[in-house]
ROZAFI-465046 format. One record per atom (N, C-alpha, C, CB): residue number from 1; atom name; x, y, z. Coordinates in pm, whole numbers. Last residue first. Glycine has a CB too. Layout:
N
  torti  ketor      px      py      pz
    NUM     CA       X       Y       Z
...
//
This chain:
180
  torti  ketor      px      py      pz
    180      N   -1849      51    4107
    180     CA   -1942     218    4075
    180      C   -1980     217    3912
    180     CB   -1815     395    4108
    179      N   -1519     -47    4078
    179     CA   -1658     -27    4141
    179      C   -1752     110    4104
    179     CB   -1632     -25    4298
    178      N   -1383    -170    3787
    178     CA   -1399     -29    3900
    178      C   -1530     -65    3959
    178     CB   -1409     153    3822
    177      N   -1288    -531    3747
    177     CA   -1349    -351    3669
    177      C   -1384    -241    3823
    177     CB   -1576    -380    3543
    176      N   -1167    -733    3735
    176     CA   -1125    -647    3788
    176      C   -1157    -447    3771
    176     CB   -1013    -701    3762
    175      N   -1370    -959    3702
    175     CA   -1303    -982    3874
    175      C   -1230    -836    3915
    175     CB   -1154   -1131    3884
    174      N   -1384    -895    3461
    174     CA   -1526    -902    3549
    174      C   -1455    -901    3708
    174     CB   -1637   -1074    3511
    173      N   -1204    -934    3375
    173     CA   -1250    -784    3335
    173      C   -1360    -793    3478
    173     CB   -1339    -758    3137
    172      N   -1113   -1219    3394
    172     CA   -1049   -1166    3453
    172      C   -1110    -965    3439
    172     CB    -906   -1229    3401
    171      N   -1386   -1289    3225
    171     CA   -1360   -1375    3396
    171      C   -1265   -1213    3412
    171     CB   -1228   -1604    3413
    170      N   -1313   -1205    2973
    170     CA   -1468   -1226    3056
    170      C   -1457   -1215    3143
    170     CB   -1545   -1329    3064
    169      N   -1115   -1347    2943
    169     CA   -1102   -1215    2876
    169      C   -1193   -1189    2963
    169     CB   -1121   -1182    2718
    168      N   -1182   -1638    2929
    168     CA   -1058   -1585    3041
    168      C   -1107   -1423    3032
    168     CB    -853   -1617    2977
    167      N   -1365   -1600    2737
    167     CA   -1413   -1660    2872
    167      C   -1343   -1624    2989
    167     CB   -1409   -1802    2871
    166      N   -1215   -1567    2528
    166     CA   -1300   -1475    2555
    166      C   -1361   -1478    2694
    166     CB   -1390   -1480    2460
    165      N   -1076   -1804    2530
    165     CA    -990   -1611    2545
    165      C   -1048   -1558    2600
    165     CB    -969   -1497    2431
    164      N   -1214   -2024    2451
    164     CA   -1200   -2018    2597
    164      C   -1077   -1857    2619
    164     CB   -1123   -2205    2660
    163      N   -1309   -1954    2196
    163     CA   -1402   -1898    2344
    163      C   -1349   -1944    2446
    163     CB   -1556   -1941    2366
    162      N   -1207   -1681    1969
    162     CA   -1187   -1825    2037
    162      C   -1241   -1867    2164
    162     CB   -1055   -1848    2058
    161      N   -1176   -1498    1864
    161     CA   -1292   -1592    1793
    161      C   -1241   -1711    1928
    161     CB   -1263   -1651    1573
    160      N   -1122   -1156    1811
    160     CA   -1111   -1215    1931
    160      C   -1223   -1343    1874
    160     CB   -1152   -1105    2077
    159      N   -1097    -959    1645
    159     CA   -1033   -1048    1546
    159      C   -1048   -1181    1723
    159     CB    -821    -971    1451
    158      N   -1249    -694    1652
    158     CA   -1106    -700    1599
    158      C    -987    -832    1601
    158     CB   -1048    -594    1673
    157      N   -1494    -835    1665
    157     CA   -1445    -719    1553
    157      C   -1311    -730    1574
    157     CB   -1497    -553    1571
    156      N   -1449    -913    1965
    156     CA   -1530   -1002    1832
    156      C   -1478    -953    1688
    156     CB   -1718    -971    1830
    155      N   -1457    -655    2014
    155     CA   -1302    -788    2036
    155      C   -1343    -822    1972
    155     CB   -1245    -898    2145
    154      N   -1699    -498    2041
    154     CA   -1574    -475    1961
    154      C   -1414    -539    1968
    154     CB   -1560    -348    1978
    153      N   -1809    -683    2185
    153     CA   -1808    -699    2038
    153      C   -1731    -598    2005
    153     CB   -1938    -698    1964
    152      N   -1690    -690    2445
    152     CA   -1653    -801    2371
    152      C   -1698    -790    2293
    152     CB   -1662    -907    2398
    151      N   -1788    -415    2509
    151     CA   -1638    -488    2486
    151      C   -1590    -570    2401
    151     CB   -1604    -554    2571
    150      N   -2076    -462    2514
    150     CA   -1929    -402    2459
    150      C   -1876    -421    2392
    150     CB   -1844    -399    2499
    149      N   -2080    -659    2696
    149     CA   -2090    -667    2596
    149      C   -2075    -567    2490
    149     CB   -2166    -711    2602
    148      N   -1933    -505    2976
    148     CA   -1858    -632    2882
    148      C   -1951    -665    2705
    148     CB   -1880    -813    3008
    147      N   -1914    -157    2916
    147     CA   -1990    -250    2969
    147      C   -1931    -373    2875
    147     CB   -2153    -213    2963
    146      N   -1626      29    3003
    146     CA   -1723     -46    2872
    146      C   -1789    -161    2984
    146     CB   -1607    -139    2701
    145      N   -1401     120    3116
    145     CA   -1503     130    3218
    145      C   -1664      66    3136
    145     CB   -1507     316    3273
    144      N   -1151     150    3069
    144     CA   -1249     262    2981
    144      C   -1351     235    3007
    144     CB   -1252     273    2835
    143      N   -1043     -64    3178
    143     CA    -965      79    3204
    143      C   -1090     162    3211
    143     CB    -846     138    3073
    142      N   -1216    -303    3154
    142     CA   -1093    -289    3274
    142      C   -1092    -128    3301
    142     CB    -914    -350    3212
    141      N   -1310    -332    2950
    141     CA   -1380    -274    3050
    141      C   -1302    -232    3172
    141     CB   -1479    -361    3085
    140      N   -1049    -245    2777
    140     CA   -1178    -176    2703
    140      C   -1315    -148    2854
    140     CB   -1250    -324    2544
    139      N    -908    -476    2823
    139     CA    -868    -300    2851
    139      C    -967    -227    2851
    139     CB    -780    -223    2748
    138      N   -1060    -649    2773
    138     CA   -1009    -617    2920
    138      C    -963    -456    2915
    138     CB    -866    -728    2968
    137      N   -1011    -660    2500
    137     CA   -1132    -680    2550
    137      C   -1139    -602    2709
    137     CB   -1155    -842    2549
    136      N    -796    -630    2460
    136     CA    -819    -506    2417
    136      C    -950    -537    2487
    136     CB    -804    -461    2256
    135      N    -715    -915    2489
    135     CA    -609    -786    2621
    135      C    -754    -654    2559
    135     CB    -322    -711    2538
    134      N    -830   -1031    2302
    134     CA    -846   -1029    2415
    134      C    -827    -947    2476
    134     CB    -811   -1091    2454
    133      N    -678    -916    2069
    133     CA    -830    -869    2090
    133      C    -883    -898    2267
    133     CB    -939    -978    1965
    132      N    -432   -1120    2093
    132     CA    -477    -939    2139
    132      C    -591    -876    2129
    132     CB    -415    -838    2067
    131      N    -555   -1341    2081
    131     CA    -439   -1270    2245
    131      C    -449   -1156    2256
    131     CB    -263   -1274    2251
    130      N    -594   -1313    1818
    130     CA    -652   -1408    1959
    130      C    -667   -1317    2067
    130     CB    -541   -1535    2019
    129      N    -343   -1287    1639
    129     CA    -473   -1159    1664
    129      C    -613   -1197    1801
    129     CB    -580   -1148    1471
    128      N    -229   -1484    1608
    128     CA    -365   -1510    1529
    128      C    -473   -1371    1545
    128     CB    -447   -1662    1603
    127      N      16   -1405    1784
    127     CA      12   -1523    1598
    127      C    -120   -1502    1545
    127     CB      23   -1745    1613
    126      N       5   -1067    1861
    126     CA      10   -1229    1870
    126      C      60   -1318    1736
    126     CB    -145   -1279    1904
    125      N     -13    -723    1899
    125     CA     -52    -874    1808
    125      C       4   -1009    1868
    125     CB      21    -870    1642
    124      N    -115    -389    1913
    124     CA     -94    -526    2017
    124      C    -101    -612    1905
    124     CB    -218    -566    2152
    123      N      17     -94    1943
    123     CA     -46    -171    1837
    123      C      -6    -321    1882
    123     CB       9    -126    1679
    122      N    -161     184    2041
    122     CA     -77      60    2088
    122      C    -127     -39    1967
    122     CB    -116      -2    2265
    121      N    -107     572    2075
    121     CA    -232     393    2037
    121      C     -97     313    1996
    121     CB    -400     393    1839
    120      N      31     519    2377
    120     CA     -70     500    2279
    120      C      -8     590    2162
    120     CB    -225     544    2333
    119      N     261     494    2573
    119     CA     209     380    2457
    119      C      88     377    2394
    119     CB     205     253    2505
    118      N     220     741    2707
    118     CA     325     695    2603
    118      C     316     581    2551
    118     CB     444     693    2644
    117      N      51     675    2871
    117     CA       3     790    2743
    117      C     102     726    2677
    117     CB      14     981    2755
    116      N     -52     366    3051
    116     CA      70     442    3039
    116      C      20     529    2923
    116     CB     211     352    3012
    115      N    -227     225    3061
    115     CA    -272     281    3130
    115      C    -147     403    3094
    115     CB    -304     205    3262
    114      N    -156     -66    2906
    114     CA    -202      24    2824
    114      C    -235     120    2895
    114     CB    -295     -11    2747
    113      N      41    -168    3118
    113     CA     139    -117    2979
    113      C      12     -14    2914
    113     CB     200    -282    2839
    112      N    -125    -233    3281
    112     CA     -52    -149    3340
    112      C      30     -33    3202
    112     CB      52    -252    3440
    111      N    -235    -433    3149
    111     CA    -319    -320    3211
    111      C    -199    -200    3249
    111     CB    -414    -382    3362
    110      N      -9    -590    3131
    110     CA     -63    -563    3007
    110      C    -105    -435    3048
    110     CB    -169    -661    2948
    109      N      32    -660    3388
    109     CA     157    -631    3308
    109      C      92    -533    3187
    109     CB     239    -786    3247
    108      N    -196    -848    3425
    108     CA    -176    -680    3505
    108      C     -71    -603    3409
    108     CB     -90    -686    3697
    107      N    -110   -1064    3204
    107     CA    -244    -947    3197
    107      C    -255    -825    3297
    107     CB    -389   -1025    3226
    106      N     108   -1121    3347
    106     CA      56   -1076    3196
    106      C     -64   -1005    3199
    106     CB      28   -1195    3098
    105      N    -105   -1220    3580
    105     CA       1   -1179    3627
    105      C      33   -1068    3485
    105     CB     107   -1311    3670
    104      N    -299   -1388    3483
    104     CA    -279   -1320    3505
    104      C    -213   -1200    3591
    104     CB    -321   -1345    3483
    103      N    -175   -1595    3230
    103     CA    -135   -1583    3318
    103      C    -183   -1467    3377
    103     CB     -31   -1600    3306
    102      N    -349   -1870    2999
    102     CA    -289   -1740    3068
    102      C    -282   -1718    3211
    102     CB    -360   -1631    3027
    101      N    -362   -2148    2833
    101     CA    -347   -2115    3012
    101      C    -275   -2001    3021
    101     CB    -260   -2232    3113
    100      N    -341   -2127    2548
    100     CA    -425   -2215    2657
    100      C    -393   -2188    2759
    100     CB    -421   -2351    2661
     99      N    -208   -1875    2532
     99     CA    -303   -1879    2472
     99      C    -372   -2003    2563
     99     CB    -274   -1889    2322
     98      N      72   -1702    2743
     98     CA      62   -1830    2645
     98      C    -123   -1892    2639
     98     CB     187   -1975    2727
     97      N     223   -1433    2639
     97     CA      88   -1488    2678
     97      C      15   -1619    2626
     97     CB       5   -1392    2649
     96      N     483   -1212    2698
     96     CA     427   -1343    2670
     96      C     351   -1422    2718
     96     CB     486   -1403    2660
     95      N     500    -926    2652
     95     CA     466    -963    2742
     95      C     420   -1127    2659
     95     CB     368    -856    2816
     94      N     679    -686    2594
     94     CA     683    -798    2550
     94      C     632    -895    2673
     94     CB     818    -819    2495
     93      N     694    -339    2421
     93     CA     654    -386    2511
     93      C     617    -528    2519
     93     CB     581    -319    2535
     92      N     930    -100    2271
     92     CA     820    -274    2263
     92      C     836    -307    2425
     92     CB     914    -457    2134
     91      N     825     191    2123
     91     CA     805     142    2237
     91      C     819      26    2199
     91     CB     698     172    2304
     90      N     983     260    1794
     90     CA     860     225    1844
     90      C     883     211    2006
     90     CB     805      91    1771
     89      N    1149     373    1612
     89     CA    1113     455    1678
     89      C    1010     477    1764
     89     CB    1116     511    1624
     88      N    1254     182    1451
     88     CA    1128     215    1378
     88      C    1062     342    1470
     88     CB    1020      69    1366
     87      N    1410      40    1655
     87     CA    1500     127    1515
     87      C    1397     244    1458
     87     CB    1540       1    1353
     86      N    1268     -67    1818
     86     CA    1354      41    1838
     86      C    1412     125    1690
     86     CB    1474     -24    1924
     85      N    1158    -292    1653
     85     CA    1048    -159    1692
     85      C    1132     -44    1732
     85     CB     936    -190    1831
     84      N    1431    -376    1582
     84     CA    1304    -294    1451
     84      C    1200    -243    1512
     84     CB    1220    -400    1332
     83      N    1468    -532    1841
     83     CA    1524    -429    1759
     83      C    1445    -325    1606
     83     CB    1640    -515    1714
     82      N    1209    -647    1873
     82     CA    1240    -513    1921
     82      C    1361    -489    1891
     82     CB    1222    -489    2054
     81      N    1226    -858    1635
     81     CA    1096    -787    1673
     81      C    1173    -630    1702
     81     CB    1004    -870    1830
     80      N    1458    -985    1734
     80     CA    1466    -905    1666
     80      C    1334    -781    1618
     80     CB    1514    -981    1585
     79      N    1400   -1080    1983
     79     CA    1461   -1015    1949
     79      C    1481    -903    1859
     79     CB    1498   -1066    1946
     78      N    1157   -1220    1854
     78     CA    1094   -1157    1994
     78      C    1206   -1023    1979
     78     CB    1111   -1279    2171
     77      N    1054   -1488    1665
     77     CA    1158   -1352    1601
     77      C    1169   -1187    1750
     77     CB    1032   -1270    1393
     76      N     826   -1617    1596
     76     CA     828   -1486    1703
     76      C     937   -1449    1717
     76     CB     782   -1500    1839
     75      N     833   -1893    1452
     75     CA     936   -1764    1392
     75      C     849   -1596    1477
     75     CB     919   -1760    1146
     74      N     677   -2097    1711
     74     CA     723   -2069    1563
     74      C     749   -1964    1490
     74     CB     656   -2107    1494
     73      N     734   -1980    2039
     73     CA     635   -1958    1915
     73      C     727   -1965    1791
     73     CB     551   -1804    1920
     72      N     897   -1950    2257
     72     CA     911   -2085    2210
     72      C     817   -2122    2070
     72     CB     871   -2180    2337
     71      N     873   -1658    2354
     71     CA     975   -1657    2278
     71      C     968   -1825    2187
     71     CB    1112   -1623    2385
     70      N     501   -1591    2255
     70     CA     577   -1646    2386
     70      C     734   -1685    2255
     70     CB     462   -1833    2499
     69      N     345   -1285    2227
     69     CA     404   -1425    2163
     69      C     465   -1469    2251
     69     CB     492   -1428    2043
     68      N     207   -1083    2238
     68     CA     217   -1118    2356
     68      C     251   -1229    2263
     68     CB     111   -1107    2473
     67      N     392    -674    2191
     67     CA     396    -839    2146
     67      C     369    -895    2267
     67     CB     543    -906    2083
     66      N     323    -363    2114
     66     CA     287    -499    2213
     66      C     306    -650    2182
     66     CB     144    -499    2238
     65      N     452    -129    2009
     65     CA     402    -210    1978
     65      C     467    -300    2118
     65     CB     419    -236    1828
     64      N     350     241    2015
     64     CA     376     120    2075
     64      C     371     -57    2020
     64     CB     293     139    2169
     63      N     292     460    1838
     63     CA     353     491    1920
     63      C     406     349    2015
     63     CB     274     595    1976
     62      N     110     453    1515
     62     CA     136     389    1658
     62      C     260     418    1758
     62     CB     146     249    1636
     61      N     200     559    1281
     61     CA      87     646    1398
     61      C     143     563    1530
     61     CB    -130     616    1366
     60      N     199     429    1046
     60     CA      42     454    1041
     60      C       8     531    1194
     60     CB     -53     286    1021
     59      N     465     464    1060
     59     CA     368     519     962
     59      C     270     576     999
     59     CB     322     443     888
     58      N     507     219    1251
     58     CA     507     380    1330
     58      C     461     468    1206
     58     CB     687     443    1399
     57      N     410      66    1052
     57     CA     364      57    1228
     57      C     374     158    1237
     57     CB     436     -15    1351
     56      N     609      26     901
     56     CA     497      74     831
     56      C     437     121     956
     56     CB     413     -30     737
     55      N     793     -55    1037
     55     CA     822      53    1010
     55      C     670     110     953
     55     CB     947      48     920
     54      N     690    -278    1110
     54     CA     708    -231    1232
     54      C     725     -88    1158
     54     CB     833    -301    1331
     53      N     777    -538     871
     53     CA     678    -432     918
     53      C     662    -324     980
     53     CB     621    -461     964
     52      N    1015    -672     992
     52     CA    1030    -596     853
     52      C     873    -474     854
     52     CB    1024    -745     694
     51      N     951    -803    1167
     51     CA    1008    -736    1210
     51      C     998    -613    1127
     51     CB    1110    -789    1234
     50      N     600    -954    1111
     50     CA     755    -927    1104
     50      C     834    -795    1142
     50     CB     788    -945     972
     49      N     338   -1029    1308
     49     CA     371    -918    1195
     49      C     526    -942    1241
     49     CB     292    -729    1211
     48      N      14   -1296    1311
     48     CA     180   -1224    1339
     48      C     237   -1148    1263
     48     CB     288   -1306    1346
     47      N    -232   -1070    1406
     47     CA    -142   -1166    1413
     47      C     -17   -1177    1394
     47     CB    -169   -1230    1363
     46      N    -370    -715    1590
     46     CA    -294    -808    1470
     46      C    -264    -958    1484
     46     CB    -156    -753    1443
     45      N    -491    -421    1640
     45     CA    -515    -578    1676
     45      C    -403    -653    1597
     45     CB    -679    -639    1626
     44      N    -447     -97    1701
     44     CA    -481    -207    1650
     44      C    -438    -351    1675
     44     CB    -464    -185    1552
     43      N    -585     164    1816
     43     CA    -528      46    1850
     43      C    -543     -39    1729
     43     CB    -589     -12    1973
     42      N    -671     415    1778
     42     CA    -648     402    1955
     42      C    -542     312    1897
     42     CB    -791     327    2090
     41      N    -762     522    1542
     41     CA    -600     532    1504
     41      C    -585     527    1665
     41     CB    -525     695    1400
     40      N    -988     311    1443
     40     CA    -931     423    1435
     40      C    -846     395    1422
     40     CB    -935     501    1501
     39      N    -891      12    1503
     39     CA    -981     100    1559
     39      C    -910     230    1581
     39     CB   -1038      45    1684
     38      N    -774    -166    1282
     38     CA    -753    -136    1341
     38      C    -924     -42    1393
     38     CB    -625    -105    1306
     37      N    -637    -573    1233
     37     CA    -765    -437    1221
     37      C    -761    -342    1317
     37     CB    -924    -483    1238
     36      N    -440    -778    1016
     36     CA    -444    -616    1086
     36      C    -580    -556    1104
     36     CB    -366    -502     989
     35      N    -377   -1088     920
     35     CA    -506   -1043    1010
     35      C    -522    -921    1094
     35     CB    -530   -1139    1103
     34      N     -21    -995     951
     34     CA    -163   -1112     966
     34      C    -235   -1110     973
     34     CB    -201   -1180    1022
     33      N     222    -800     842
     33     CA     125    -801     887
     33      C      31    -901     857
     33     CB      93    -705     873
     32      N     355    -795     573
     32     CA     446    -865     659
     32      C     349    -882     814
     32     CB     605    -765     673
     31      N     200    -519     458
     31     CA     304    -657     390
     31      C     358    -677     563
     31     CB     480    -598     227
     30      N    -144    -473     540
     30     CA      22    -415     519
     30      C     166    -521     500
     30     CB      57    -327     668
     29      N    -423    -392     521
     29     CA    -401    -476     457
     29      C    -227    -410     473
     29     CB    -499    -494     319
     28      N    -727    -392     732
     28     CA    -622    -310     648
     28      C    -519    -404     619
     28     CB    -558    -180     723
     27      N   -1076    -331     852
     27     CA    -920    -419     773
     27      C    -875    -389     741
     27     CB    -886    -493     693
     26      N   -1135    -147    1135
     26     CA   -1135    -122     962
     26      C    -984    -208     957
     26     CB   -1128      92     889
     25      N   -1445     -86    1385
     25     CA   -1359    -163    1310
     25      C   -1275    -160    1153
     25     CB   -1427    -249    1313
     24      N   -1546     252    1492
     24     CA   -1572     198    1367
     24      C   -1407      67    1332
     24     CB   -1590     363    1243
     23      N   -1660     368    1741
     23     CA   -1601     369    1683
     23      C   -1586     235    1592
     23     CB   -1530     417    1746
     22      N   -1951     491    1870
     22     CA   -1911     408    1867
     22      C   -1818     359    1754
     22     CB   -1993     364    1893
     21      N   -2070     742    1792
     21     CA   -2051     690    1937
     21      C   -1997     587    1947
     21     CB   -2155     672    2009
     20      N   -1923     989    1525
     20     CA   -1966     857    1579
     20      C   -2011     820    1705
     20     CB   -1882     785    1565
     19      N   -1740    1202    1498
     19     CA   -1900    1213    1586
     19      C   -1984    1092    1588
     19     CB   -2007    1326    1517
     18      N   -1560    1054    1324
     18     CA   -1555    1165    1392
     18      C   -1688    1174    1456
     18     CB   -1518    1278    1312
     17      N   -1554     848    1140
     17     CA   -1546     783    1253
     17      C   -1615     938    1363
     17     CB   -1360     713    1279
     16      N   -1430     954     884
     16     CA   -1595     911     911
     16      C   -1638     845    1039
     16     CB   -1644     806     804
     15      N   -1140    1044    1032
     15     CA   -1323    1157     934
     15      C   -1446    1048     982
     15     CB   -1330    1159     655
     14      N   -1065     869    1018
     14     CA   -1084     905    1142
     14      C   -1193     977    1106
     14     CB    -975     970    1216
     13      N   -1087     708     746
     13     CA   -1110     663     902
     13      C   -1143     711     998
     13     CB   -1037     628     953
     12      N    -951     880     596
     12     CA   -1090     860     553
     12      C   -1162     847     699
     12     CB   -1110     719     446
     11      N    -682     891     707
     11     CA    -745    1015     748
     11      C    -926     991     691
     11     CB    -646    1164     663
     10      N    -592     594     664
     10     CA    -601     718     792
     10      C    -706     806     839
     10     CB    -518     817     767
      9      N    -650     635     356
      9     CA    -764     528     406
      9      C    -731     609     597
      9     CB    -704     287     366
      8      N    -431     813     324
      8     CA    -613     899     298
      8      C    -713     773     364
      8     CB    -676     931      62
      7      N    -254     719     397
      7     CA    -280     846     467
      7      C    -418     859     490
      7     CB    -232     965     394
      6      N    -201     496     268
      6     CA    -272     494     360
      6      C    -255     560     452
      6     CB    -285     410     389
      5      N    -192     663     -23
      5     CA    -323     565      10
      5      C    -323     504     142
      5     CB    -334     441     -89
      4      N      25     753      39
      4     CA     -64     848       5
      4      C    -143     772      35
      4     CB     -73     912    -113
      3      N     272     462      62
      3     CA     215     640      93
      3      C     124     700     141
      3     CB     194     710      11
      2      N      74     235     -93
      2     CA     149     333     -79
      2      C     119     450       0
      2     CB     173     363    -183
      1      N      83    -123      -4
      1     CA     -10      16      17
      1      C      65     127       5
      1     CB     -79      33     156
//
């Protein structure tokens, strides 16, 4: 995708969402990134992302990359991605989250990272996009105070299809929501 076309797409997405009560999830296509879905300029949730794609992530306006992949996953390339993120001027946060046995401690670290304004907007990815979208559901419910059905709907649009991760995210959000 050319830079001019990417800028046009981003401007159109932001302009068309202005004044709309709910943000719209947009699918996007960038070489080296699978299943890329963006929520205006707030977040992108994606699957496998190559280190070479991080310059495009920076050009899209993101401030940080949150990688939820474990070192042991095929083609995870954590060290190469960290170096590429730094080289592109992005903050790099690695929070290895096991998709079959998620650790609430890792999720607590994600919530801390999501509260940090220096990380906004965030590009969150894993292998398929499921863990990324599950973490966004948690962010929306715990930090932004969204109703669980609204946060779940948005997370599903961003790529949350795994029932076990969905249940985990909802259970975590329910246990950690602000009172009142």
